C-alpha positions in Angstrom: 9.7 -11.1 6.1 16.1 -14.8 -0.5 17.8 -12.8 -2.9 18.6 -9.3 -1.6 18.8 -8.1 -5.0 15.0 -8.5 -5.3 14.6 -5.5 -3.0 15.3 -3.2 -5.7 12.3 -4.2 -7.7 9.2 -1.9 -7.7 6.3 -3.9 -6.5 4.2 -1.6 -8.7 5.8 -3.0 -11.7 5.1 -6.6 -10.9 2.4 -8.4 -12.7 0.4 -9.8 -9.7 -3.2 -10.6 -10.0 -5.4 -8.3 -8.0 -7.0 -9.7 -5.1 -10.5 -11.3 -5.3 -11.3 -11.5 -1.6 -13.9 -9.2 -0.2 -12.8 -7.6 3.1 -15.3 -9.5 5.2 -13.3 -12.9 4.3 -10.1 -11.7 5.7 -9.3 -13.1 9.2 -7.4 -10.6 11.5 -3.4 -11.4 11.8 -3.0 -11.2 15.7 0.7 -11.9 15.6 3.3 -8.9 16.2 6.6 -8.8 14.6 8.6 -7.0 17.3 12.0 -5.3 16.0 13.0 -8.0 13.7 10.7 -7.7 10.6 12.2 -8.7 7.3 10.7 -8.5 3.9 9.8 -12.2 3.6 8.1 -12.0 7.2 5.7 -9.0 5.8 3.6 -11.7 4.1 2.8 -13.6 7.2 2.4 -10.3 9.5 0.3 -8.2 7.2 -3.2 -8.9 5.8 -3.3 -9.6 2.0 -4.7 -6.2 0.9 -1.8 -4.1 2.4 1.1 -6.5 1.7 2.5 -5.1 -1.3 2.0 -1.3 0.2 4.1 -2.5 3.1 6.8 -4.0 0.9 7.2 -1.0 -0.9 7.5 0.7 2.4 10.2 -1.6 3.4 12.1 -1.5 0.0 12.2 2.3 0.7 13.6 1.8 4.2 10.6 3.5 5.9 9.4 1.7 8.9 5.8 0.4 9.4 4.7 0.0 12.9 1.2 -1.7 12.4 -1.6 -2.1 9.9 -4.9 -3.5 9.7 -7.1 -4.5 6.8 -9.6 -7.6 7.9 -13.1 -8.0 8.5 -13.1 -6.3 11.9 -12.3 -3.0 10.0 -15.3 -2.9 8.1 -17.5 -1.5 11.1 -15.0 1.3 11.6 -15.3 2.0 7.7 -11.5 2.2 7.1 -8.3 0.4 7.0 -4.9 1.8 8.0 -1.0 1.4 8.0 0.9 3.3 10.8 4.4 4.8 9.9 7.5 5.7 12.1 7.9 9.3 11.3 10.8 10.0 13.5 13.1 8.0 11.2 11.9 9.5 8.1 13.7 11.8 5.8 12.5 15.4 5.7 11.0 14.9 2.5 9.2 11.9 3.3 8.0 13.2 6.5 6.4 15.9 4.7 4.6 13.5 2.4 3.6 11.5 5.5 1.8 14.5 6.9 0.2 15.3 3.8 -1.1 11.8 3.2 -2.1 10.6 6.7 -2.8 12.1 10.1 -0.5 12.5 13.0 -1.3 10.6 15.9 1.6 11.6 18.0 3.2 9.0 20.3 2.5 5.5 19.5 4.6 2.9 21.5 7.1 5.8 22.3 7.6 6.6 18.7 6.2 9.5 16.7 3.9 8.1 14.2 1.6 8.9 11.0 -1.5 7.0 10.3 -2.3 6.3 6.6 -6.1 5.9 6.4 -7.9 4.3 3.6 -11.7 4.4 3.4 -13.7 1.2 2.8 -16.1 1.8 -0.1 -17.5 -1.5 -1.3 -15.9 -3.9 0.9 -13.3 -4.7 -2.2 -10.0 -5.9 -1.3 -8.4 -5.1 -4.3 -9.4 -1.4 -4.5 -7.7 -1.3 -0.7 -4.8 -3.0 -2.5 -4.3 -0.7 -5.4 -5.1 2.6 -3.2 -2.5 1.5 -0.5 0.3 0.8 -3.3 -0.6 4.2 -4.8 0.1 6.0 -1.3 3.2 4.1 -0.9 4.7 5.0 -4.3 4.5 8.8 -3.3 7.2 8.3 -0.9 11.2 8.5 -1.6 13.6 6.0 -0.9 15.7 6.9 2.4 18.4 6.0 4.4 17.1 3.3 7.1 17.6 5.4 10.2 15.5 3.2 12.4 18.2 0.3 12.1 20.2 -0.5 15.1 23.8 -1.7 15.2 25.3 -3.0 18.2 29.2 -2.8 19.6 30.8 -5.8 20.8 30.6 -4.2 24.4 26.8 -3.4 23.9 26.2 -7.4 23.1 28.2 -8.2 26.0 26.1 -6.2 28.3 23.1 -7.4 26.8 23.7 -11.0 27.0 25.8 -11.0 30.2 28.8 -12.4 28.2 32.2 -13.3 29.3 35.6 -12.6 27.6 35.9 -16.1 26.6 32.5 -15.9 24.7 34.3 -13.6 22.3 37.5 -15.5 21.9 36.7 -17.3 18.8 37.7 -17.3 15.2 34.3 -16.3 13.9 32.1 -14.0 15.6 29.3 -14.8 13.1 28.9 -17.8 15.0 28.3 -16.1 18.3 25.8 -14.0 16.3 23.9 -16.8 15.0 23.7 -18.2 18.5 22.1 -15.0 19.9 19.8 -14.4 17.1 21.9 -11.4 15.4 24.1 -10.8 12.4 27.8 -10.1 12.6 29.5 -8.0 10.0 33.4 -8.4 9.9 33.2 -5.6 7.5 32.3 -2.8 10.1 32.7 -5.0 13.4 29.0 -4.5 14.7 26.1 -6.6 15.3 22.7 -6.3 13.6 19.3 -7.6 14.2 19.6 -9.5 11.0 21.6 -9.8 7.7 19.0 -7.9 5.8 19.5 -5.0 8.2 23.1 -4.9 7.5 22.7 -4.8 3.7 20.2 -2.1 4.0 22.7 0.4 5.7 25.2 -0.4 2.9 22.5 0.7 0.3 22.6 -2.7 -1.5 
């Protein structure tokens, strides 16, 4: 999924070379991110034609549930990005329903699929079209980010009182794979998520 200030940059304005690959040259990425995707990990979990679009969605605090743009999609004739609609702002929900198709329950989440037809096996065309669609959405509050109280962390990890009896709860958070904010007293899946809730 670094410098968090970079998240405010508009990827559409960055001078990046268009992709030279054909879709048939792009192998599928089978790995799943789970809940703790970060901006840096997008490059590892998303196939090249859709990376920049997924970065735009991430910067706008819109949750991407799945994406696919590889040689397996050629037979289907389309690539896609699936977005979490439940946690979208009303404005983004309207954009999503206009630009995509509702697919209802996707792993327990209401979702919309953004579909991009494959024309001439041109990865750069898919890249540009997906960025164009992502740019239509507005930045929103990150409603999908969860925060956990001390009691919730205690129950999740079956911790004892002595586990919390330390000067820096950040050390405990690191041990269990979370981030602790002394500012608000909650645990987050990672530091990026905490900073997103602050609007930084």
